[in-house]
C-alpha positions in Angstrom: -8.3 20.7 13.1 -9.4 17.4 14.5 -6.4 15.7 12.8 -4.0 18.1 14.4 -5.6 17.7 17.8 -5.5 13.9 17.6 -1.7 14.0 16.8 -1.2 16.2 19.9 -3.3 14.0 22.2 -0.6 11.9 23.9 -3.2 9.7 25.5 -4.2 8.2 22.2 -2.2 5.0 21.3 -2.0 5.9 17.6 -0.5 9.3 18.5 2.2 7.7 20.7 3.1 5.4 17.8 3.2 8.2 15.3 5.6 10.4 17.4 7.6 7.3 18.4 8.1 6.6 14.6 9.1 10.2 13.9 11.5 10.2 16.8 13.1 6.9 15.7 13.7 8.2 12.2 14.8 11.7 13.4 17.3 10.4 15.9 18.6 7.7 13.5 19.2 10.3 10.8 20.5 12.9 13.3 22.9 10.5 14.9 24.2 9.5 11.5 24.6 13.1 10.4 26.5 14.1 13.5 29.0 11.2 13.4 29.4 10.4 9.7 28.7 13.8 8.3 27.9 12.8 4.7 27.1 9.7 2.6 29.3 8.2 -0.1 28.3 6.3 -3.3 28.5 2.5 -3.1 28.5 2.0 -6.9 29.2 4.1 -10.0 25.7 3.5 -11.4 24.3 6.1 -9.1 27.0 8.6 -10.1 26.3 8.1 -13.7 22.5 8.5 -13.3 22.9 11.6 -11.2 25.2 13.1 -13.9 22.6 12.3 -16.6 19.9 14.0 -14.5 22.1 17.0 -13.9 23.4 17.3 -17.5 27.1 16.9 -16.5 29.6 15.1 -18.8 27.3 12.2 -19.7 24.5 14.3 -21.1 24.5 17.7 -22.8 21.6 19.0 -20.7 19.5 17.6 -17.8 17.6 14.5 -18.9 14.7 12.5 -17.5 16.0 9.3 -19.1 18.2 7.9 -16.3 18.6 4.5 -18.1 17.6 2.3 -15.2 15.5 4.4 -13.0 11.9 5.0 -14.2 11.4 8.2 -16.2 8.4 9.1 -13.9 11.1 9.8 -11.3 13.6 11.2 -13.8 11.3 13.9 -15.0 10.9 15.8 -11.7 14.7 15.5 -11.2 15.2 17.0 -14.6 12.9 19.9 -13.8 14.6 20.5 -10.5 18.0 20.6 -12.2 16.7 23.1 -14.7 15.4 25.2 -11.8 18.5 24.9 -9.6 21.3 23.2 -11.5 24.0 22.6 -8.9 22.0 20.9 -6.2 22.4 17.1 -6.0 18.7 16.3 -6.5 19.2 12.6 -7.3 21.0 11.9 -4.0 18.5 14.0 -2.0 15.6 12.1 -3.6 17.2 8.8 -2.4 17.7 10.2 1.1 14.0 11.3 1.2 12.9 7.8 0.1 15.0 6.3 2.9 13.5 8.7 5.5 10.0 8.0 4.3 10.6 4.3 4.2 12.0 4.2 7.8 9.1 6.3 9.1 6.5 3.9 7.5 8.4 0.8 8.7 8.5 2.1 12.3 4.9 3.2 12.3 3.7 -0.1 10.8 5.3 -2.4 13.4 4.8 -0.1 16.4 1.1 0.2 15.8 0.9 -3.6 16.3 3.1 -3.6 19.4 3.6 -0.2 21.1 5.3 -1.6 24.2 8.3 0.4 25.5 10.8 -2.5 25.3 9.6 -3.2 21.7 10.1 0.4 20.8 13.7 0.2 21.8 14.4 -2.7 19.5 12.6 -0.8 16.7 14.6 2.3 17.3 17.8 0.3 17.2 16.6 -1.4 13.9 16.0 2.1 12.4 19.4 3.2 13.4 21.1 0.0 12.1 19.2 0.4 8.8 20.0 4.1 8.4 23.7 3.5 8.8 24.4 1.2 5.8 21.7 2.8 3.6 23.0 6.3 4.1 26.7 5.6 4.6 26.8 3.7 1.3 24.0 5.3 -0.8 22.9 3.0 -3.6 19.7 2.8 -5.6 19.4 -1.0 -5.3 19.2 -0.8 -1.5 16.9 2.2 -1.4 14.5 0.6 -3.9 14.4 -2.6 -1.7 13.8 -0.5 1.4 11.0 1.4 -0.2 9.4 -1.8 -1.3 9.9 -3.4 2.1 8.1 -0.4 3.7 5.2 -0.9 1.3 4.7 -4.6 1.9 5.2 -4.3 5.7 2.6 -1.5 5.8 0.1 -3.6 3.8 0.6 -6.6 6.1 0.3 -4.4 9.2 -3.1 -3.2 7.9 -4.2 -6.7 7.3 -3.1 -8.0 10.7 -4.8 -5.4 12.6 -7.2 -3.1 10.8 -7.3 0.4 12.3 -10.5 1.8 13.7 -11.2 4.2 10.9 -13.7 4.5 8.2 -13.5 2.3 5.1 -12.4 5.3 3.0 -9.5 6.1 5.2 -8.5 2.4 5.4 -8.2 2.2 1.6 -6.3 5.5 1.5 -3.7 3.8 3.8 -3.7 0.7 1.5 -3.2 3.0 -1.5 -0.3 4.8 0.1 1.4 1.5 1.0 0.9 0.4 -2.7 2.5 3.6 -3.8 5.5 2.9 -1.7 5.8 -0.5 -3.3 5.5 1.1 -6.7 8.2 3.7 -5.7 10.6 0.9 -5.0 9.7 -0.6 -8.4 10.3 2.7 -10.1 13.7 3.1 -8.5 14.7 -0.5 -9.4 12.2 -3.1 -10.5 14.3 -6.1 -9.7 14.8 -5.1 -6.0 11.1 -4.6 -5.5 10.4 -8.0 -7.2 12.8 -9.7 -4.8 11.2 -8.1 -1.8 7.7 -9.1 -2.9 8.9 -12.7 -3.4 10.2 -12.8 0.2 7.3 -10.9 1.8 4.3 -12.7 0.3 5.0 -16.2 1.8 6.1 -14.6 5.0 2.8 -12.5 5.2 0.8 -15.7 4.6 2.4 -17.3 7.6 2.0 -14.3 9.8 -1.6 -14.0 9.0 -2.1 -17.7 9.8 -0.4 -17.0 13.2 -2.8 -14.1 13.8 -5.8 -16.2 12.8 -4.8 -18.8 15.5 -4.3 -16.1 18.2 -7.0 -15.4 20.8 -6.5 -14.4 24.4 -9.1 -13.8 27.1 -10.2 -10.1 27.3 -9.0 -9.2 23.8 -10.4 -10.3 20.5 -7.7 -11.2 17.9 -8.0 -9.7 14.4 -9.9 -12.0 12.0 -8.2 -11.8 8.7 -10.2 -11.9 5.5 -8.2 -14.1 3.1 -10.1 -12.6 0.3 -8.6 -9.2 1.3 -5.1 -10.7 1.4 -5.5 -12.3 -2.0 -6.9 -9.1 -3.4 -4.2 -6.9 -2.0 -1.4 -9.3 -3.1 -2.9 -9.4 -6.6 -3.2 -5.6 -6.8 0.4 -5.2 -5.5 1.7 -7.5 -8.3 -0.4 -5.7 -10.9 0.9 -2.4 -9.7 4.5 -3.5 -10.1 3.7 -5.0 -13.5 2.1 -1.8 -14.5 5.2 0.2 -13.5 7.3 -2.1 -15.8 4.8 -1.9 -18.6 4.7 1.9 -18.5 8.4 2.1 -18.7 8.5 -0.3 -21.7 5.8 1.7 -23.4 7.7 4.9 -22.7 10.7 3.7 -24.7 9.0 1.3 -27.2 8.9 3.8 -30.1 12.3 5.3 -29.5 14.8 3.6 -31.8 17.8 5.1 -29.9 16.8 3.4 -26.7 15.9 0.1 -28.3 19.4 0.1 -29.7 20.8 0.7 -26.3 18.7 -2.2 -24.8 19.9 -4.7 -27.4 23.6 -3.8 -27.0 23.3 -3.8 -23.2 21.6 -7.2 -23.2 24.3 -8.6 -25.5 27.1 -7.2 -23.3 25.5 -8.8 -20.3 25.5 -12.1 -22.0 29.1 -11.7 -23.0 30.5 -10.3 -19.8 28.2 -10.3 -16.7 25.8 -13.3 -16.7 26.4 -15.5 -19.7 30.2 -15.5 -19.9 30.0 -16.1 -23.6 33.5 -16.8 -25.0 34.7 -15.8 -28.4 33.6 -18.3 -31.0 34.7 -17.7 -34.7 31.6 -19.6 -36.0 29.3 -17.0 -34.3 31.3 -13.8 -34.6 33.1 -14.0 -38.0 30.0 -14.3 -40.2 28.9 -10.8 -39.0 32.4 -9.3 -39.3 33.4 -9.3 -35.7 36.9 -10.4 -34.8 38.4 -11.3 -31.4 39.4 -7.6 -31.0 35.7 -6.6 -31.6 34.7 -9.1 -28.9 37.3 -7.5 -26.5 35.9 -4.1 -27.3 32.4 -5.2 -26.4 33.6 -6.8 -23.2 35.5 -3.6 -22.2 32.5 -1.5 -23.4 34.7 0.6 -25.7 32.3 -0.1 -28.6 31.0 3.4 -29.3 30.9 3.0 -33.1 27.2 2.7 -34.1 28.0 1.3 -37.5 30.4 -1.5 -36.5 28.4 -2.4 -33.3 24.9 -2.3 -34.6 21.8 -3.9 -32.9 21.3 -6.2 -35.9 24.7 -7.7 -35.5 24.2 -8.1 -31.7 20.8 -9.7 -32.4 22.6 -12.2 -34.7 25.1 -13.1 -31.9 22.3 -13.5 -29.4 20.3 -15.8 -31.7 23.3 -18.0 -32.6 24.8 -18.2 -29.1 24.2 -21.4 -27.2 21.7 -20.8 -24.4 21.6 -22.6 -21.2 18.3 -22.7 -19.4 18.0 -21.9 -15.7 17.0 -25.5 -15.0 20.0 -26.8 -16.8 22.3 -24.5 -14.9 20.8 -25.7 -11.6 21.4 -29.3 -12.6 25.0 -28.5 -13.6 26.4 -29.4 -10.2 29.8 -28.0 -11.0 28.4 -24.5 -10.7 27.2 -25.0 -7.2 30.6 -25.0 -5.3 31.6 -21.9 -7.2 28.3 -20.2 -6.5 28.2 -21.1 -2.8 31.8 -19.9 -2.4 30.9 -16.6 -4.1 27.8 -16.2 -1.9 29.7 -16.9 1.3 32.4 -14.5 0.2 29.9 -11.7 -0.3 28.3 -12.5 3.1 31.7 -12.3 4.8 32.2 -8.9 3.3 28.9 -7.6 4.7 30.4 -6.1 7.9 32.6 -3.8 5.8 29.3 -2.3 4.6 28.1 -1.5 8.1 25.9 -4.6 8.4 27.1 -5.8 11.8 24.4 -3.8 13.5 21.6 -5.3 11.4 22.8 -8.8 12.1 22.9 -8.2 15.9 19.5 -6.6 15.8 18.1 -9.5 13.9 19.5 -12.0 16.4 18.2 -9.9 19.3 14.7 -9.8 17.8 14.7 -13.6 17.2 15.8 -14.4 20.7 13.7 -11.9 22.7 10.5 -10.9 20.9 9.4 -13.7 18.6 6.8 -16.0 20.0 7.1 -19.8 20.0 3.9 -20.2 18.0 4.2 -22.6 15.1 3.1 -20.1 12.4 5.5 -17.4 13.7 8.4 -19.8 13.5 7.4 -21.0 10.1 7.2 -17.3 8.9 10.8 -16.8 10.1 12.0 -20.0 8.4 10.2 -18.8 5.2 12.0 -15.5 5.3 15.4 -17.1 5.7 14.7 -19.8 3.2 13.4 -17.5 0.5 16.4 -15.1 0.9 18.8 -18.1 0.7 17.1 -19.4 -2.5 17.2 -15.9 -4.1 20.9 -15.6 -3.3 21.7 -19.1 -4.6 19.8 -18.3 -7.8 21.9 -15.1 -8.3 25.2 -16.8 -7.6 24.6 -20.3 -9.1 22.3 -19.6 -12.0 23.3 -16.0 -13.0 26.8 -16.1 -11.5 26.4 -12.6 -10.2 25.2 -11.3 -6.8 26.9 -8.2 -5.5 27.0 -7.2 -1.9 24.4 -4.5 -2.3 21.8 -7.2 -3.2 22.8 -9.1 0.0 22.3 -5.9 2.0 18.8 -5.3 0.4 17.7 -8.8 1.4 19.3 -8.5 4.8 17.3 -5.3 5.6 14.1 -6.8 4.3 14.6 -9.9 6.4 15.2 -7.8 9.5 12.0 -5.8 9.2 9.9 -8.8 8.3 11.1 -10.6 11.4 10.3 -7.5 13.4 6.8 -7.6 11.9 6.5 -11.3 13.0 7.5 -10.2 16.5 5.0 -7.4 16.5 2.2 -9.7 15.2 3.1 -12.3 17.9 2.6 -9.8 20.8 0.0 -12.1 22.4 2.2 -15.2 22.1 4.7 -16.7 24.5 7.6 -14.3 24.7 11.0 -16.0 25.2 12.6 -13.2 27.1 12.5 -9.5 27.7 16.1 -8.3 27.5 15.6 -4.5 27.2 13.7 -4.1 30.5 16.7 -2.8 32.5 15.9 -4.3 36.0 15.8 -7.8 34.4 18.8 -7.1 32.1 21.1 -6.2 34.9 20.2 -9.3 36.9 20.8 -11.6 34.0 24.3 -12.1 32.6 22.8 -13.3 29.3 20.6 -10.3 28.9 23.2 -7.8 29.9 25.6 -9.4 27.5 23.0 -9.0 24.7 22.8 -5.3 25.5 26.6 -5.0 25.3 26.6 -6.8 21.9 23.9 -4.4 20.6 25.9 -1.3 21.7 29.2 -2.8 20.5 27.9 -3.7 17.1 26.6 -0.1 16.6 29.9 1.4 17.8 31.9 -0.7 15.4 29.6 0.3 12.5 29.9 3.9 13.4 33.7 3.7 13.6 33.9 2.0 10.2 31.5 4.4 8.7 33.4 7.4 10.1 36.7 6.2 8.7 35.3 5.5 5.3 33.5 8.9 5.3 36.7 10.7 6.2 38.7 8.9 3.4 35.9 9.7 1.0 36.1 13.4 1.9 39.8 13.4 1.3 39.4 11.6 -2.1 36.7 14.1 -3.1 39.0 17.1 -2.4 41.8 15.4 -4.5 39.3 14.9 -7.3 38.2 18.5 -7.3 41.8 19.7 -7.4 42.5 17.3 -10.3 39.6 18.6 -12.3 40.4 22.3 -11.6 44.0 21.6 -12.7 42.9 19.9 -15.9 40.5 22.8 -16.7 43.1 25.5 -16.3 46.3 23.9 -17.6 45.2 21.7 -20.6 45.0 23.3 -24.0 41.7 24.8 -25.1 39.5 22.2 -26.8 41.2 19.2 -25.2 39.2 15.9 -25.0 39.7 13.6 -22.0 38.7 10.0 -22.5 38.1 7.8 -19.4 37.6 4.0 -19.9 35.6 2.2 -17.3 36.7 2.6 -13.6 40.0 4.3 -14.6 38.4 7.6 -13.6 37.3 7.6 -9.9 33.7 8.7 -10.4 32.7 7.4 -7.0 34.9 10.1 -5.4 32.2 12.6 -6.2 30.2 12.7 -3.0 26.4 12.4 -3.2 25.5 15.6 -1.4 28.2 17.7 -3.2 27.6 20.3 -5.8 28.2 19.6 -9.5 29.8 23.0 -10.0 33.4 21.7 -10.2 32.6 18.8 -12.5 30.5 21.1 -14.7 33.4 23.4 -15.3 35.4 20.7 -17.1 34.6 20.6 -20.8 35.6 17.9 -23.3 35.1 14.8 -21.1 34.1 11.6 -22.8 33.3 8.5 -20.7 33.7 5.0 -22.2 31.5 2.8 -19.9 28.0 1.3 -20.3 26.5 4.8 -20.7 28.4 5.5 -23.9 25.6 3.9 -25.9 22.9 6.1 -24.4 21.4 8.8 -26.7 22.5 11.5 -24.3 26.2 10.4 -24.6 25.9 10.2 -28.3 24.8 13.8 -28.3 27.8 14.7 -26.2 30.2 13.1 -28.7 28.5 14.9 -31.6 29.1 18.2 -29.8 32.8 17.4 -29.8 32.8 16.6 -33.5 33.1 12.9 -32.8 30.3 11.4 -35.0 29.5 8.0 -36.3 33.1 7.0 -36.8 34.1 7.8 -33.3 37.6 6.3 -33.2 38.5 7.5 -36.7 37.4 11.1 -35.8 39.3 10.8 -32.5 42.5 10.0 -34.5 42.1 13.2 -36.4 41.6 15.4 -33.3 44.4 17.2 -31.5 45.0 17.2 -27.8 43.3 13.9 -26.9 44.2 12.6 -23.4 43.6 9.2 -21.8 42.9 8.9 -18.0 45.4 6.5 -16.5 44.2 4.4 -13.6 44.5 1.0 -12.0 42.1 -0.6 -14.5 43.0 1.3 -17.7 45.9 -0.8 -18.9 43.7 -3.6 -20.2 41.5 -1.1 -22.1 44.5 0.6 -23.5 45.9 -2.7 -24.8 42.6 -3.6 -26.5 42.4 -0.1 -28.0 45.9 -0.4 -29.5 44.9 -3.7 -31.2 41.7 -2.1 -32.5 43.5 0.9 -34.1 46.0 -1.4 -35.7 43.4 -3.8 -37.1 40.7 -1.4 -38.2 42.6 1.8 -39.1 46.1 0.5 -39.8 47.3 3.1 -37.2 49.6 2.9 -34.2 48.3 4.2 -30.9 50.9 5.4 -28.3 50.4 6.8 -24.9 52.8 9.5 -23.8 53.1 10.8 -20.2 52.2 14.4 -19.6 54.5 16.3 -17.3 52.7 17.5 -14.2 49.7 15.3 -14.8 50.4 11.8 -13.3 46.8 10.7 -14.1 46.8 11.7 -17.8 48.5 10.4 -20.9 48.4 12.0 -24.4 47.1 9.7 -27.1 49.4 9.9 -30.1 47.9 8.2 -33.2 49.9 7.8 -36.4 49.6 5.8 -39.5 51.7 2.7 -39.8 54.4 2.9 -42.4 53.9 -0.1 -44.8 57.6 -0.1 -45.8 59.9 -2.3 -43.6 
C-alpha cells in the first residue's frame, strides 16, 4: 500500500521520474505504432529463429533450441507456442525487451537529472531509439539495448545511491545485472561489446562525480570498491550465461556437429576468406565443388560433410593472428572504406534522429569538466576501435552492429550529461524563451524535429512496402499449397526465398499450411532441420534421395542462379546425373528439378 501511495505522490521526485519514464516509453511506442503500424525484420536470422521456436518449416515442432539465442529464453517461447501456436511470440518478446530497456534507461538518467529541459532531450532520445529498434527489429540491436540499459542502471546507482535500505539497493543492482544478462542471453557478442564500451566510460563518469562538489549540496562519494565489485560481478554474470549455454549443448553430439560445421563455414566464407587449396581439401576427399557447396551452404549430406573432415580443414588451414592482421596494412584501407560505407548507410536505418539527438546532448547538456569530456572521448574511441576491429581484423561489420554501438553511445553520453548536472552547462536550448531569441538554439530545435520527421517518413515508406510484400508472399504460399501436386517438395537455397517478407507481428498460419518446404541455408545443419528432412524421406543421402523423389521444385530468385550452377556440378560429379530446371507454367518463382542419369554413350 505504501508503494502504491508513493507512486501516486507527485510531490516526490522519484515519483515524477518514474511517471516521466513511463510517459517517455509509452509516447515513443504509441507514436511509432500510429505512424509506422508494424515492424519489419532487419535480417533473416530472426525469421529463422522465430520459425524454429514456432515449429514452422525449419523444425517439425516448437523447439527451445534457437541456435544463437540462449535456450533459457527459447524454452518459454516453446511453451508459449505449444499453448497458442500462431502468435508471434519471438517478435513480441523482442518488443517487450525493447520497452523494458527504454523504461529503465529513461528512469536511470532522469533520476540523476529530473530537470524539465533534460526530460525533453531524454524523451526525444527514447523516440529516436524506438524508431530504428522497432522499425527494423533485430536480435543484435535488442540485445545491445538490453545490455546498455543494464550497465546504465548500474552506473546510475553508483553515481547517486538512492535513499533506500541496503536490501532494496541490492535488489535494484540485481535487476540491473539481470538486464545485462538478458542482453547476453539474446546475443552474447552484443552484450560483450556494450560492456567493453561502458566500463571505461563509467570509470571516467565516476571520476567526474568524485570531483564534483557545490555549496549547499553534497556530491555523491563513490566507493571504488563497489565499482570494482559490481564490474567484476557483471563480467562473471555474462561469463556464466555463456558457460551455461556451453554446458547445455556439450553432451549433445548433434549440436557439436553443427558448431564445427558453422565454425568451418565462417572461416571459409564470412571471416577467414579461406580459398580452395588442393593440398588441404583433396586428402580428405573434398573437391572444388565440395568447397563451393560449403560456401553456398548446400552441404546437407552428413556423411560427405562430417565434423571430422571439417576439423581436418581447420587444423591444416593457415591461420593469421589478430595482431598479424592489424600489422598487415593492406587490410586497413579496405576495412576503413567498409566501415565508412556502413556508416553512410545508417540514415536508411532510421539513424538520423539518433545522430541529431547525440549532437544536441553534446552541445547543450554536457559539462566542460575534464572527466566528463574524457568520458565522451572514451565512448567514441572505444566504439571506433571496435568497429575497426570488426572491419579490419574480421573483415565483417554489418550495419546492425553500427546501430547497436550508436544507441549505446547515445545513452552513455546522456548519462554523462545527467551526471554532470552540477557542472558548467554550455547552453540550454530547449527552454523556449531562450530558444526563440537565439537563432542557433531555434535552429537546433528545427534540426531535431526535421531529423525525426525524415526518420518517420522513411520508416513509413519501408513499412508500407513491407506490408505489400507480405501480402504477395501470403498469396504465393496459398497458391503453392492449392495448385502443386500432393507431396511436392519445395527447395529454397539461401536468400532466394524472401523469408524477410514475413512480418514480425504476423501469424504463422499461412506459412504453417505449406507442407514439404526444405530450406538450404545455415539452419539446414541443425538437428531440427534434419528431422524435417527425415519426415520427407530425405535421409543421410539427401541429394541422392532427392533425385529419386517426384515433384521437386526449386525456388527461383535473384540469388539462386549461383546455387543452381554449383548444384548442377555437384550432381554431375557425385552422382553422374544431369540436373535441369524447367519453368512451371503459372509459377514464375518456381522451377521443376528434373534429374536424369547421364548416358555414357556418345
